[in-house]
C-alpha positions as CSV (number, residue, x, y, z in Angstrom):
1,M,-108.1,104.8,-35.1
2,D,-105.0,104.4,-32.8
3,K,-104.5,106.6,-29.9
4,I,-101.4,108.6,-29.7
5,K,-99.6,108.6,-26.4
6,V,-97.3,111.5,-25.5
7,E,-94.7,111.0,-22.8
8,N,-92.9,113.7,-21.0
9,H,-89.4,112.9,-19.7
10,S,-88.5,116.3,-18.3
11,F,-87.7,115.0,-14.9
12,T,-85.0,112.8,-16.3
13,A,-83.5,115.7,-18.2
14,F,-83.7,117.9,-15.2
15,S,-82.0,115.3,-13.0
16,W,-79.1,114.9,-15.5
17,F,-78.7,118.7,-15.8
18,A,-78.8,119.1,-12.0
19,G,-76.2,116.3,-11.6
20,W,-74.0,117.9,-14.2
21,L,-74.1,121.3,-12.5
22,F,-73.4,119.7,-9.1
23,T,-70.4,118.0,-10.5
24,I,-69.0,121.2,-12.0
25,G,-69.5,123.1,-8.8
26,F,-68.2,120.3,-6.5
27,L,-65.0,119.9,-8.5
28,H,-64.5,123.7,-9.1
29,L,-64.1,123.2,-12.8
30,S,-63.3,126.0,-15.2
31,F,-65.6,126.9,-18.1
32,W,-63.9,124.7,-20.7
33,K,-63.5,121.8,-18.3
34,G,-67.2,122.1,-17.6
35,V,-68.0,122.0,-21.3
36,F,-65.7,119.0,-21.6
37,A,-67.5,117.4,-18.6
38,I,-70.8,117.5,-20.6
39,L,-69.3,114.8,-22.9
40,L,-67.4,112.7,-20.3
41,W,-69.7,112.8,-17.2
42,P,-72.4,110.6,-18.7
43,Y,-69.8,108.1,-19.9
44,Y,-68.2,107.7,-16.5
45,I,-71.6,107.4,-14.8
46,G,-72.6,104.7,-17.3
47,V,-69.4,102.8,-16.6
48,W,-69.9,103.0,-12.8
49,V,-73.6,101.9,-13.0
50,S,-72.7,99.0,-15.4
51,G,-70.2,97.9,-12.8
52,L,-72.9,97.8,-10.2
53,I,-75.2,95.7,-12.4
54,K,-72.6,93.0,-13.2
């Protein structure tokens, strides 16, 4: 019988959420701009990190 391994990635989710809240507070975004930032923030971070890797 195979063993089942359960992994918990809550630290990663917490880090993403904390970074998102910091970004909203630092830029003084309004509510709707903050909601919009949920979608765009990970994209721009990904583009920036991929630029570092190349």
